[in-house]
C-alpha positions in Angstrom: 36.4 -80.7 65.9 38.1 -77.7 68.3 33.9 -76.8 68.7 33.2 -80.4 70.1 36.8 -79.9 72.8 34.8 -76.8 73.9 31.7 -78.2 74.7 33.6 -80.9 76.2 36.0 -78.7 78.0 33.2 -76.6 79.8 30.9 -79.7 80.3 33.9 -81.4 82.4 34.6 -78.3 84.3 30.3 -78.4 85.3 30.5 -81.8 86.3 34.0 -81.2 88.6 32.5 -77.8 89.9 28.9 -79.7 90.6 31.0 -82.7 92.9 32.7 -80.7 95.7 29.3 -78.8 96.4 26.9 -81.9 96.1 29.4 -84.4 98.1 29.2 -82.6 101.3 25.1 -82.0 100.5 25.0 -85.8 100.4 27.3 -86.5 103.0 25.3 -84.4 105.2 21.8 -86.2 104.0 23.9 -89.5 104.8 24.9 -88.4 108.4 21.1 -88.0 109.2 20.0 -90.5 107.2 22.0 -92.3 109.8 20.8 -90.6 112.8 16.9 -91.5 111.9 17.9 -95.0 111.3 19.7 -95.2 114.4 16.7 -93.9 116.0 14.4 -96.0 114.3 16.4 -99.1 115.6 16.5 -98.4 119.3 12.9 -96.9 119.1 11.9 -100.3 117.3 10.2 -98.9 114.6 10.1 -96.4 111.6 9.4 -93.2 112.8 6.2 -92.8 111.2 4.8 -95.2 112.3 5.4 -94.0 116.4 2.6 -92.8 118.2 2.7 -89.0 119.3 5.3 -89.5 123.1 7.3 -92.1 120.3 7.2 -88.9 117.4 8.4 -86.4 120.3 11.4 -89.2 122.2 12.6 -89.4 118.5 12.7 -85.6 118.4 14.6 -85.3 121.6 16.6 -88.0 121.0 17.5 -86.8 117.1 18.5 -83.0 119.4 20.8 -84.8 121.7 22.8 -86.5 119.0 23.0 -82.7 116.6 20.2 -83.8 114.3 18.9 -80.6 114.1 22.4 -79.1 113.2 22.5 -79.8 110.1 21.0 -78.1 107.1 17.3 -78.6 106.3 17.2 -81.5 109.0 13.6 -80.0 110.4 11.8 -80.8 107.1 13.8 -84.2 106.6 12.5 -85.4 110.2 8.7 -84.0 109.5 8.4 -85.9 106.6 9.7 -89.0 108.6 7.8 -88.9 110.8 5.1 -87.5 109.0 4.1 -84.9 110.5 4.4 -81.4 109.8 7.7 -79.5 110.2 5.7 -76.3 112.6 5.2 -79.9 114.8 8.8 -80.8 114.9 9.2 -77.3 116.3 6.4 -77.8 118.9 8.1 -80.8 119.9 11.9 -78.9 119.8 10.0 -76.3 122.3 8.6 -78.4 124.3 11.9 -80.5 125.3 13.0 -76.4 126.2 10.0 -75.4 128.5 
């Protein structure tokens, strides 16, 4: 019985230790998903269905709303747009020029 008690202790602690680390990541992913959904509603289509100027506008809107301050956001936005990260960086750099 003490062995199962010990096994239960680390498992419980492992679950508790994992929760605080995963919760902020989930919140950030949810924040990015909300930003993407807002832009999709505003533009009237899913990001992947937009033409190139529409995708560039979507990236501009997401940048203005702070989406690219979130970790791994470029990869997530690229996936939503159906383009590469390189393309998203090009769209971002085009906005700066």
